[in-house]
N, CA, C and O atoms as a Tripos MOL2 file, in Angstrom:
@<TRIPOS>MOLECULE
protein
  256   255    64     0     0
PROTEIN
NO_CHARGES

@<TRIPOS>ATOM
      1 N         -76.0530  -87.3540  -42.5940 N.3       1 MET1
      2 CA        -75.3550  -87.3250  -43.8610 C.3       1 MET1
      3 C         -76.2020  -86.5590  -44.8780 C.2       1 MET1
      4 O         -77.4190  -86.7370  -44.9290 O.2       1 MET1
      5 N         -75.5630  -85.7060  -45.6910 N.am      2 ASP2
      6 CA        -76.2770  -84.9540  -46.7120 C.3       2 ASP2
      7 C         -76.9190  -85.9050  -47.7060 C.2       2 ASP2
      8 O         -76.4200  -87.0070  -47.9350 O.2       2 ASP2
      9 N         -78.0420  -85.4700  -48.3020 N.am      3 LYS3
     10 CA        -78.7340  -86.3460  -49.2400 C.3       3 LYS3
     11 C         -77.9120  -86.6220  -50.4970 C.2       3 LYS3
     12 O         -78.1460  -87.6210  -51.1770 O.2       3 LYS3
     13 N         -76.9430  -85.7400  -50.8200 N.am      4 ASP4
     14 CA        -76.1350  -85.9640  -52.0120 C.3       4 ASP4
     15 C         -74.8870  -86.7950  -51.7110 C.2       4 ASP4
     16 O         -74.0930  -87.0650  -52.6130 O.2       4 ASP4
     17 N         -74.7070  -87.2000  -50.4580 N.am      5 LYS5
     18 CA        -73.5640  -88.0170  -50.0780 C.3       5 LYS5
     19 C         -74.0550  -89.3650  -49.5940 C.2       5 LYS5
     20 O         -75.0410  -89.4550  -48.8630 O.2       5 LYS5
     21 N         -73.3640  -90.4030  -50.0060 N.am      6 GLN6
     22 CA        -73.7420  -91.7380  -49.5780 C.3       6 GLN6
     23 C         -72.5000  -92.4960  -49.1780 C.2       6 GLN6
     24 O         -71.4260  -92.2860  -49.7430 O.2       6 GLN6
     25 N         -72.6390  -93.3620  -48.2230 N.am      7 LEU7
     26 CA        -71.5540  -94.2190  -47.7880 C.3       7 LEU7
     27 C         -71.6300  -95.5120  -48.5840 C.2       7 LEU7
     28 O         -72.6870  -96.1370  -48.6750 O.2       7 LEU7
     29 N         -70.5130  -95.9010  -49.1520 N.am      8 VAL8
     30 CA        -70.4670  -97.1300  -49.9390 C.3       8 VAL8
     31 C         -69.5830  -98.1260  -49.2170 C.2       8 VAL8
     32 O         -68.4090  -97.8570  -48.9600 O.2       8 VAL8
     33 N         -70.1450  -99.2720  -48.8940 N.am      9 ALA9
     34 CA        -69.3720 -100.3510  -48.2760 C.3       9 ALA9
     35 C         -69.0670 -101.3790  -49.3570 C.2       9 ALA9
     36 O         -69.9490 -101.7510  -50.1320 O.2       9 ALA9
     37 N         -67.8380 -101.8330  -49.4080 N.am     10 LEU10
     38 CA        -67.4270 -102.7590  -50.4640 C.3      10 LEU10
     39 C         -66.7630 -103.9700  -49.8400 C.2      10 LEU10
     40 O         -65.7450 -103.8530  -49.1570 O.2      10 LEU10
     41 N         -67.3460 -105.1320  -50.0780 N.am     11 LYS11
     42 CA        -66.7020 -106.3660  -49.6640 C.3      11 LYS11
     43 C         -65.6090 -106.6590  -50.6810 C.2      11 LYS11
     44 O         -65.6870 -106.2400  -51.8360 O.2      11 LYS11
     45 N         -64.6000 -107.3760  -50.2400 N.am     12 ARG12
     46 CA        -63.5220 -107.7140  -51.1510 C.3      12 ARG12
     47 C         -64.0160 -108.7500  -52.1540 C.2      12 ARG12
     48 O         -64.4240 -109.8510  -51.7860 O.2      12 ARG12
     49 N         -63.9730 -108.3760  -53.4110 N.am     13 GLY13
     50 CA        -64.3960 -109.3050  -54.4450 C.3      13 GLY13
     51 C         -64.5340 -108.6030  -55.7730 C.2      13 GLY13
     52 O         -64.8260 -107.4090  -55.8380 O.2      13 GLY13
     53 N         -64.3210 -109.3500  -56.8160 N.am     14 PHE14
     54 CA        -64.3420 -108.7830  -58.1650 C.3      14 PHE14
     55 C         -65.7150 -108.2340  -58.5290 C.2      14 PHE14
     56 O         -65.8170 -107.1450  -59.0940 O.2      14 PHE14
     57 N         -66.7730 -108.9800  -58.2090 N.am     15 ASP15
     58 CA        -68.1220 -108.5390  -58.5840 C.3      15 ASP15
     59 C         -68.4660 -107.2060  -57.9480 C.2      15 ASP15
     60 O         -69.0610 -106.3460  -58.5970 O.2      15 ASP15
     61 N         -68.1000 -107.0210  -56.6920 N.am     16 GLU16
     62 CA        -68.3790 -105.7640  -56.0240 C.3      16 GLU16
     63 C         -67.5750 -104.6200  -56.6440 C.2      16 GLU16
     64 O         -68.0660 -103.4980  -56.7660 O.2      16 GLU16
     65 N         -66.3500 -104.9170  -57.0280 N.am     17 LEU17
     66 CA        -65.5240 -103.8990  -57.6730 C.3      17 LEU17
     67 C         -66.1090 -103.4810  -59.0170 C.2      17 LEU17
     68 O         -66.0880 -102.3010  -59.3640 O.2      17 LEU17
     69 N         -66.6240 -104.4320  -59.7640 N.am     18 VAL18
     70 CA        -67.2710 -104.1290  -61.0450 C.3      18 VAL18
     71 C         -68.4980 -103.2470  -60.8070 C.2      18 VAL18
     72 O         -68.7220 -102.2800  -61.5360 O.2      18 VAL18
     73 N         -69.2840 -103.5780  -59.7960 N.am     19 ASP19
     74 CA        -70.4690 -102.7670  -59.4740 C.3      19 ASP19
     75 C         -70.0680 -101.3410  -59.0900 C.2      19 ASP19
     76 O         -70.7060 -100.3770  -59.5130 O.2      19 ASP19
     77 N         -69.0280 -101.2130  -58.3020 N.am     20 LEU20
     78 CA        -68.5480  -99.8960  -57.8940 C.3      20 LEU20
     79 C         -68.0680  -99.1010  -59.1030 C.2      20 LEU20
     80 O         -68.3680  -97.9130  -59.2230 O.2      20 LEU20
     81 N         -67.3310  -99.7440  -59.9910 N.am     21 ALA21
     82 CA        -66.8490  -99.0690  -61.2000 C.3      21 ALA21
     83 C         -68.0170  -98.5870  -62.0490 C.2      21 ALA21
     84 O         -67.9560  -97.5020  -62.6270 O.2      21 ALA21
     85 N         -69.0680  -99.3740  -62.1290 N.am     22 GLU22
     86 CA        -70.2450  -98.9670  -62.9050 C.3      22 GLU22
     87 C         -70.8870  -97.7240  -62.3070 C.2      22 GLU22
     88 O         -71.3270  -96.8390  -63.0410 O.2      22 GLU22
     89 N         -70.9450  -97.6490  -60.9870 N.am     23 LEU23
     90 CA        -71.4960  -96.4570  -60.3380 C.3      23 LEU23
     91 C         -70.6750  -95.2190  -60.6730 C.2      23 LEU23
     92 O         -71.2310  -94.1460  -60.9070 O.2      23 LEU23
     93 N         -69.3580  -95.3640  -60.6950 N.am     24 VAL24
     94 CA        -68.4870  -94.2310  -61.0160 C.3      24 VAL24
     95 C         -68.6760  -93.8180  -62.4740 C.2      24 VAL24
     96 O         -68.8230  -92.6330  -62.7740 O.2      24 VAL24
     97 N         -68.6730  -94.7980  -63.3770 N.am     25 VAL25
     98 CA        -68.7880  -94.5050  -64.8130 C.3      25 VAL25
     99 C         -70.1170  -93.8370  -65.1360 C.2      25 VAL25
    100 O         -70.1690  -92.9310  -65.9670 O.2      25 VAL25
    101 N         -71.1890  -94.2740  -64.4900 N.am     26 THR26
    102 CA        -72.5090  -93.6950  -64.7720 C.3      26 THR26
    103 C         -72.7550  -92.3860  -64.0340 C.2      26 THR26
    104 O         -73.7830  -91.7400  -64.2410 O.2      26 THR26
    105 N         -71.8120  -91.9900  -63.1700 N.am     27 GLY27
    106 CA        -71.9580  -90.7290  -62.4640 C.3      27 GLY27
    107 C         -72.8030  -90.8140  -61.2080 C.2      27 GLY27
    108 O         -73.0630  -89.7930  -60.5710 O.2      27 GLY27
    109 N         -73.2370  -92.0170  -60.8370 N.am     28 ARG28
    110 CA        -74.0460  -92.1690  -59.6300 C.3      28 ARG28
    111 C         -73.1890  -92.1240  -58.3750 C.2      28 ARG28
    112 O         -73.7070  -91.9100  -57.2790 O.2      28 ARG28
    113 N         -71.8820  -92.3230  -58.5230 N.am     29 LEU29
    114 CA        -70.9420  -92.2070  -57.4240 C.3      29 LEU29
    115 C         -69.8030  -91.3230  -57.8900 C.2      29 LEU29
    116 O         -69.1710  -91.6010  -58.9090 O.2      29 LEU29
    117 N         -69.5450  -90.2750  -57.1590 N.am     30 GLN30
    118 CA        -68.4640  -89.3650  -57.5190 C.3      30 GLN30
    119 C         -67.3910  -89.4190  -56.4440 C.2      30 GLN30
    120 O         -67.6800  -89.3930  -55.2480 O.2      30 GLN30
    121 N         -66.1520  -89.4950  -56.8950 N.am     31 VAL31
    122 CA        -65.0240  -89.5440  -55.9820 C.3      31 VAL31
    123 C         -64.4380  -88.1400  -55.8940 C.2      31 VAL31
    124 O         -64.0690  -87.5430  -56.9060 O.2      31 VAL31
    125 N         -64.3560  -87.6250  -54.6800 N.am     32 ARG32
    126 CA        -63.8060  -86.2910  -54.4860 C.3      32 ARG32
    127 C         -62.2880  -86.4090  -54.3680 C.2      32 ARG32
    128 O         -61.7790  -87.1660  -53.5420 O.2      32 ARG32
    129 N         -61.5760  -85.6590  -55.1950 N.am     33 ILE33
    130 CA        -60.1120  -85.6380  -55.1580 C.3      33 ILE33
    131 C         -59.6840  -84.2990  -54.5680 C.2      33 ILE33
    132 O         -59.9760  -83.2390  -55.1200 O.2      33 ILE33
    133 N         -58.9870  -84.3690  -53.4340 N.am     34 ALA34
    134 CA        -58.5440  -83.1540  -52.7610 C.3      34 ALA34
    135 C         -57.3330  -82.5560  -53.4750 C.2      34 ALA34
    136 O         -57.3240  -81.3710  -53.8070 O.2      34 ALA34
    137 N         -56.3210  -83.3770  -53.7060 N.am     35 LYS35
    138 CA        -55.0920  -82.9070  -54.3640 C.3      35 LYS35
    139 C         -54.4120  -84.0620  -55.0700 C.2      35 LYS35
    140 O         -54.6320  -85.2310  -54.7520 O.2      35 LYS35
    141 N         -53.5750  -83.7010  -56.0450 N.am     36 GLU36
    142 CA        -52.7350  -84.6690  -56.7360 C.3      36 GLU36
    143 C         -51.2820  -84.2480  -56.5720 C.2      36 GLU36
    144 O         -50.9490  -83.0670  -56.6720 O.2      36 GLU36
    145 N         -50.4230  -85.2290  -56.3190 N.am     37 TYR37
    146 CA        -48.9930  -84.9730  -56.1560 C.3      37 TYR37
    147 C         -48.2070  -85.9170  -57.0510 C.2      37 TYR37
    148 O         -48.5920  -87.0760  -57.2080 O.2      37 TYR37
    149 N         -47.1000  -85.4420  -57.6490 N.am     38 PRO38
    150 CA        -46.2070  -86.3740  -58.3460 C.3      38 PRO38
    151 C         -45.4670  -87.2260  -57.3130 C.2      38 PRO38
    152 O         -45.3430  -86.8300  -56.1540 O.2      38 PRO38
    153 N         -44.9840  -88.3750  -57.7270 N.am     39 LEU39
    154 CA        -44.2950  -89.2850  -56.8140 C.3      39 LEU39
    155 C         -43.1360  -88.5960  -56.0980 C.2      39 LEU39
    156 O         -42.8460  -88.9010  -54.9410 O.2      39 LEU39
    157 N         -42.4820  -87.6800  -56.7810 N.am     40 GLU40
    158 CA        -41.3400  -86.9730  -56.1890 C.3      40 GLU40
    159 C         -41.7360  -86.1240  -54.9810 C.2      40 GLU40
    160 O         -40.8800  -85.7590  -54.1760 O.2      40 GLU40
    161 N         -43.0240  -85.8080  -54.8490 N.am     41 GLU41
    162 CA        -43.5010  -84.9840  -53.7350 C.3      41 GLU41
    163 C         -44.3290  -85.7950  -52.7390 C.2      41 GLU41
    164 O         -45.2440  -85.2700  -52.1050 O.2      41 GLU41
    165 N         -43.9990  -87.0670  -52.6110 N.am     42 ILE42
    166 CA        -44.7930  -87.9380  -51.7410 C.3      42 ILE42
    167 C         -44.7530  -87.4830  -50.2820 C.2      42 ILE42
    168 O         -45.7390  -87.6440  -49.5630 O.2      42 ILE42
    169 N         -43.6400  -86.9240  -49.8390 N.am     43 GLN43
    170 CA        -43.5760  -86.4380  -48.4620 C.3      43 GLN43
    171 C         -44.5540  -85.2850  -48.2430 C.2      43 GLN43
    172 O         -45.2020  -85.2080  -47.1990 O.2      43 GLN43
    173 N         -44.6590  -84.3950  -49.2200 N.am     44 ALA44
    174 CA        -45.6160  -83.2940  -49.1140 C.3      44 ALA44
    175 C         -47.0480  -83.8290  -49.0660 C.2      44 ALA44
    176 O         -47.8870  -83.3010  -48.3370 O.2      44 ALA44
    177 N         -47.3210  -84.8730  -49.8430 N.am     45 ALA45
    178 CA        -48.6500  -85.4860  -49.8320 C.3      45 ALA45
    179 C         -48.9520  -86.0830  -48.4650 C.2      45 ALA45
    180 O         -50.0470  -85.9060  -47.9310 O.2      45 ALA45
    181 N         -47.9820  -86.7870  -47.9020 N.am     46 CYS46
    182 CA        -48.1690  -87.3760  -46.5690 C.3      46 CYS46
    183 C         -48.3690  -86.2870  -45.5180 C.2      46 CYS46
    184 O         -49.2050  -86.4250  -44.6250 O.2      46 CYS46
    185 N         -47.6080  -85.2170  -45.6270 N.am     47 ASP47
    186 CA        -47.7580  -84.1020  -44.6910 C.3      47 ASP47
    187 C         -49.1510  -83.4930  -44.7950 C.2      47 ASP47
    188 O         -49.7640  -83.1570  -43.7810 O.2      47 ASP47
    189 N         -49.6490  -83.3500  -46.0170 N.am     48 TYR48
    190 CA        -50.9850  -82.7830  -46.2340 C.3      48 TYR48
    191 C         -52.0580  -83.6730  -45.6030 C.2      48 TYR48
    192 O         -52.9640  -83.1780  -44.9320 O.2      48 TYR48
    193 N         -51.9550  -84.9670  -45.8190 N.am     49 VAL49
    194 CA        -52.9290  -85.8930  -45.2290 C.3      49 VAL49
    195 C         -52.8620  -85.8260  -43.7050 C.2      49 VAL49
    196 O         -53.8920  -85.8720  -43.0310 O.2      49 VAL49
    197 N         -51.6660  -85.7190  -43.1720 N.am     50 ALA50
    198 CA        -51.4820  -85.6910  -41.7200 C.3      50 ALA50
    199 C         -52.1120  -84.4600  -41.0710 C.2      50 ALA50
    200 O         -52.4070  -84.4780  -39.8760 O.2      50 ALA50
    201 N         -52.3240  -83.3880  -41.8450 N.am     51 THR51
    202 CA        -52.9520  -82.2000  -41.2750 C.3      51 THR51
    203 C         -54.4130  -82.4370  -40.9260 C.2      51 THR51
    204 O         -54.9900  -81.7250  -40.1040 O.2      51 THR51
    205 N         -55.0070  -83.4480  -41.5610 N.am     52 GLY52
    206 CA        -56.4180  -83.7230  -41.3210 C.3      52 GLY52
    207 C         -57.3600  -82.8250  -42.0910 C.2      52 GLY52
    208 O         -58.5700  -82.8620  -41.8690 O.2      52 GLY52
    209 N         -56.8230  -82.0140  -42.9980 N.am     53 HIS53
    210 CA        -57.6510  -81.0700  -43.7470 C.3      53 HIS53
    211 C         -58.0040  -81.5530  -45.1550 C.2      53 HIS53
    212 O         -58.6750  -80.8390  -45.9010 O.2      53 HIS53
    213 N         -57.5670  -82.7360  -45.5190 N.am     54 ALA54
    214 CA        -57.8960  -83.2600  -46.8520 C.3      54 ALA54
    215 C         -59.3890  -83.5690  -46.8990 C.2      54 ALA54
    216 O         -59.8860  -84.3620  -46.0990 O.2      54 ALA54
    217 N         -60.1010  -82.9470  -47.8280 N.am     55 ASP55
    218 CA        -61.5450  -83.1620  -47.9410 C.3      55 ASP55
    219 C         -61.8800  -84.0930  -49.0980 C.2      55 ASP55
    220 O         -62.9400  -83.9810  -49.7140 O.2      55 ASP55
    221 N         -60.9750  -85.0010  -49.3820 N.am     56 GLY56
    222 CA        -61.1600  -85.9700  -50.4510 C.3      56 GLY56
    223 C         -59.9270  -86.8500  -50.5380 C.2      56 GLY56
    224 O         -59.0790  -86.8480  -49.6450 O.2      56 GLY56
    225 N         -59.8400  -87.5910  -51.6080 N.am     57 LYS57
    226 CA        -58.7000  -88.4850  -51.8100 C.3      57 LYS57
    227 C         -57.4710  -87.6910  -52.2360 C.2      57 LYS57
    228 O         -57.5760  -86.6920  -52.9470 O.2      57 LYS57
    229 N         -56.3170  -88.1460  -51.7940 N.am     58 VAL58
    230 CA        -55.0470  -87.5610  -52.2060 C.3      58 VAL58
    231 C         -54.4010  -88.5670  -53.1550 C.2      58 VAL58
    232 O         -54.1540  -89.7170  -52.7910 O.2      58 VAL58
    233 N         -54.1390  -88.1180  -54.3590 N.am     59 ILE59
    234 CA        -53.6230  -88.9780  -55.4270 C.3      59 ILE59
    235 C         -52.1270  -88.7910  -55.5690 C.2      59 ILE59
    236 O         -51.6310  -87.6650  -55.6010 O.2      59 ILE59
    237 N         -51.4010  -89.9150  -55.6540 N.am     60 ILE60
    238 CA        -49.9810  -89.8920  -55.9530 C.3      60 ILE60
    239 C         -49.8210  -90.3650  -57.3980 C.2      60 ILE60
    240 O         -50.1110  -91.5160  -57.7230 O.2      60 ILE60
    241 N         -49.3590  -89.4650  -58.2500 N.am     61 LYS61
    242 CA        -49.2310  -89.7860  -59.6680 C.3      61 LYS61
    243 C         -47.8670  -90.4520  -59.9080 C.2      61 LYS61
    244 O         -46.8190  -89.8720  -59.6200 O.2      61 LYS61
    245 N         -47.9040  -91.6650  -60.4350 N.am     62 LEU62
    246 CA        -46.6750  -92.3950  -60.7080 C.3      62 LEU62
    247 C         -46.0430  -91.9670  -62.0180 C.2      62 LEU62
    248 O         -44.8210  -91.9980  -62.1630 O.2      62 LEU62
    249 N         -46.8750  -91.5650  -62.9790 N.am     63 THR63
    250 CA        -46.3950  -91.0840  -64.2780 C.3      63 THR63
    251 C         -47.2430  -89.8890  -64.6960 C.2      63 THR63
    252 O         -48.3050  -89.6420  -64.1230 O.2      63 THR63
    253 N         -46.7750  -89.1570  -65.6860 N.am     64 ASP64
    254 CA        -47.5590  -88.0110  -66.1900 C.3      64 ASP64
    255 C         -48.6180  -88.4180  -67.1570 C.2      64 ASP64
    256 O         -49.3530  -87.5690  -67.6620 O.2      64 ASP64
@<TRIPOS>BOND
     1     1     2 1
     2     2     3 1
     3     3     4 2
     4     3     5 am
     5     5     6 1
     6     6     7 1
     7     7     8 2
     8     7     9 am
     9     9    10 1
    10    10    11 1
    11    11    12 2
    12    11    13 am
    13    13    14 1
    14    14    15 1
    15    15    16 2
    16    15    17 am
    17    17    18 1
    18    18    19 1
    19    19    20 2
    20    19    21 am
    21    21    22 1
    22    22    23 1
    23    23    24 2
    24    23    25 am
    25    25    26 1
    26    26    27 1
    27    27    28 2
    28    27    29 am
    29    29    30 1
    30    30    31 1
    31    31    32 2
    32    31    33 am
    33    33    34 1
    34    34    35 1
    35    35    36 2
    36    35    37 am
    37    37    38 1
    38    38    39 1
    39    39    40 2
    40    39    41 am
    41    41    42 1
    42    42    43 1
    43    43    44 2
    44    43    45 am
    45    45    46 1
    46    46    47 1
    47    47    48 2
    48    47    49 am
    49    49    50 1
    50    50    51 1
    51    51    52 2
    52    51    53 am
    53    53    54 1
    54    54    55 1
    55    55    56 2
    56    55    57 am
    57    57    58 1
    58    58    59 1
    59    59    60 2
    60    59    61 am
    61    61    62 1
    62    62    63 1
    63    63    64 2
    64    63    65 am
    65    65    66 1
    66    66    67 1
    67    67    68 2
    68    67    69 am
    69    69    70 1
    70    70    71 1
    71    71    72 2
    72    71    73 am
    73    73    74 1
    74    74    75 1
    75    75    76 2
    76    75    77 am
    77    77    78 1
    78    78    79 1
    79    79    80 2
    80    79    81 am
    81    81    82 1
    82    82    83 1
    83    83    84 2
    84    83    85 am
    85    85    86 1
    86    86    87 1
    87    87    88 2
    88    87    89 am
    89    89    90 1
    90    90    91 1
    91    91    92 2
    92    91    93 am
    93    93    94 1
    94    94    95 1
    95    95    96 2
    96    95    97 am
    97    97    98 1
    98    98    99 1
    99    99   100 2
   100    99   101 am
   101   101   102 1
   102   102   103 1
   103   103   104 2
   104   103   105 am
   105   105   106 1
   106   106   107 1
   107   107   108 2
   108   107   109 am
   109   109   110 1
   110   110   111 1
   111   111   112 2
   112   111   113 am
   113   113   114 1
   114   114   115 1
   115   115   116 2
   116   115   117 am
   117   117   118 1
   118   118   119 1
   119   119   120 2
   120   119   121 am
   121   121   122 1
   122   122   123 1
   123   123   124 2
   124   123   125 am
   125   125   126 1
   126   126   127 1
   127   127   128 2
   128   127   129 am
   129   129   130 1
   130   130   131 1
   131   131   132 2
   132   131   133 am
   133   133   134 1
   134   134   135 1
   135   135   136 2
   136   135   137 am
   137   137   138 1
   138   138   139 1
   139   139   140 2
   140   139   141 am
   141   141   142 1
   142   142   143 1
   143   143   144 2
   144   143   145 am
   145   145   146 1
   146   146   147 1
   147   147   148 2
   148   147   149 am
   149   149   150 1
   150   150   151 1
   151   151   152 2
   152   151   153 am
   153   153   154 1
   154   154   155 1
   155   155   156 2
   156   155   157 am
   157   157   158 1
   158   158   159 1
   159   159   160 2
   160   159   161 am
   161   161   162 1
   162   162   163 1
   163   163   164 2
   164   163   165 am
   165   165   166 1
   166   166   167 1
   167   167   168 2
   168   167   169 am
   169   169   170 1
   170   170   171 1
   171   171   172 2
   172   171   173 am
   173   173   174 1
   174   174   175 1
   175   175   176 2
   176   175   177 am
   177   177   178 1
   178   178   179 1
   179   179   180 2
   180   179   181 am
   181   181   182 1
   182   182   183 1
   183   183   184 2
   184   183   185 am
   185   185   186 1
   186   186   187 1
   187   187   188 2
   188   187   189 am
   189   189   190 1
   190   190   191 1
   191   191   192 2
   192   191   193 am
   193   193   194 1
   194   194   195 1
   195   195   196 2
   196   195   197 am
   197   197   198 1
   198   198   199 1
   199   199   200 2
   200   199   201 am
   201   201   202 1
   202   202   203 1
   203   203   204 2
   204   203   205 am
   205   205   206 1
   206   206   207 1
   207   207   208 2
   208   207   209 am
   209   209   210 1
   210   210   211 1
   211   211   212 2
   212   211   213 am
   213   213   214 1
   214   214   215 1
   215   215   216 2
   216   215   217 am
   217   217   218 1
   218   218   219 1
   219   219   220 2
   220   219   221 am
   221   221   222 1
   222   222   223 1
   223   223   224 2
   224   223   225 am
   225   225   226 1
   226   226   227 1
   227   227   228 2
   228   227   229 am
   229   229   230 1
   230   230   231 1
   231   231   232 2
   232   231   233 am
   233   233   234 1
   234   234   235 1
   235   235   236 2
   236   235   237 am
   237   237   238 1
   238   238   239 1
   239   239   240 2
   240   239   241 am
   241   241   242 1
   242   242   243 1
   243   243   244 2
   244   243   245 am
   245   245   246 1
   246   246   247 1
   247   247   248 2
   248   247   249 am
   249   249   250 1
   250   250   251 1
   251   251   252 2
   252   251   253 am
   253   253   254 1
   254   254   255 1
   255   255   256 2
@<TRIPOS>SUBSTRUCTURE
     1 MET1         2 RESIDUE 1 A MET
     2 ASP2         6 RESIDUE 1 A ASP
     3 LYS3        10 RESIDUE 1 A LYS
     4 ASP4        14 RESIDUE 1 A ASP
     5 LYS5        18 RESIDUE 1 A LYS
     6 GLN6        22 RESIDUE 1 A GLN
     7 LEU7        26 RESIDUE 1 A LEU
     8 VAL8        30 RESIDUE 1 A VAL
     9 ALA9        34 RESIDUE 1 A ALA
    10 LEU10       38 RESIDUE 1 A LEU
    11 LYS11       42 RESIDUE 1 A LYS
    12 ARG12       46 RESIDUE 1 A ARG
    13 GLY13       50 RESIDUE 1 A GLY
    14 PHE14       54 RESIDUE 1 A PHE
    15 ASP15       58 RESIDUE 1 A ASP
    16 GLU16       62 RESIDUE 1 A GLU
    17 LEU17       66 RESIDUE 1 A LEU
    18 VAL18       70 RESIDUE 1 A VAL
    19 ASP19       74 RESIDUE 1 A ASP
    20 LEU20       78 RESIDUE 1 A LEU
    21 ALA21       82 RESIDUE 1 A ALA
    22 GLU22       86 RESIDUE 1 A GLU
    23 LEU23       90 RESIDUE 1 A LEU
    24 VAL24       94 RESIDUE 1 A VAL
    25 VAL25       98 RESIDUE 1 A VAL
    26 THR26      102 RESIDUE 1 A THR
    27 GLY27      106 RESIDUE 1 A GLY
    28 ARG28      110 RESIDUE 1 A ARG
    29 LEU29      114 RESIDUE 1 A LEU
    30 GLN30      118 RESIDUE 1 A GLN
    31 VAL31      122 RESIDUE 1 A VAL
    32 ARG32      126 RESIDUE 1 A ARG
    33 ILE33      130 RESIDUE 1 A ILE
    34 ALA34      134 RESIDUE 1 A ALA
    35 LYS35      138 RESIDUE 1 A LYS
    36 GLU36      142 RESIDUE 1 A GLU
    37 TYR37      146 RESIDUE 1 A TYR
    38 PRO38      150 RESIDUE 1 A PRO
    39 LEU39      154 RESIDUE 1 A LEU
    40 GLU40      158 RESIDUE 1 A GLU
    41 GLU41      162 RESIDUE 1 A GLU
    42 ILE42      166 RESIDUE 1 A ILE
    43 GLN43      170 RESIDUE 1 A GLN
    44 ALA44      174 RESIDUE 1 A ALA
    45 ALA45      178 RESIDUE 1 A ALA
    46 CYS46      182 RESIDUE 1 A CYS
    47 ASP47      186 RESIDUE 1 A ASP
    48 TYR48      190 RESIDUE 1 A TYR
    49 VAL49      194 RESIDUE 1 A VAL
    50 ALA50      198 RESIDUE 1 A ALA
    51 THR51      202 RESIDUE 1 A THR
    52 GLY52      206 RESIDUE 1 A GLY
    53 HIS53      210 RESIDUE 1 A HIS
    54 ALA54      214 RESIDUE 1 A ALA
    55 ASP55      218 RESIDUE 1 A ASP
    56 GLY56      222 RESIDUE 1 A GLY
    57 LYS57      226 RESIDUE 1 A LYS
    58 VAL58      230 RESIDUE 1 A VAL
    59 ILE59      234 RESIDUE 1 A ILE
    60 ILE60      238 RESIDUE 1 A ILE
    61 LYS61      242 RESIDUE 1 A LYS
    62 LEU62      246 RESIDUE 1 A LEU
    63 THR63      250 RESIDUE 1 A THR
    64 ASP64      254 RESIDUE 1 A ASP
């Protein structure tokens, strides 16, 4: 694994979620977003994920 990438394991629980949020807010953990799709294009988003080429999270936007 590259030195700038880290694997984060999260147990289900509020305290762990708060800790994870703090890492994101402070910039110590960055979430890579591959693409964003409006809800109306959810099939296109699913098709994109199915290609296996998404190099980050695929976001489905519920509102603008």
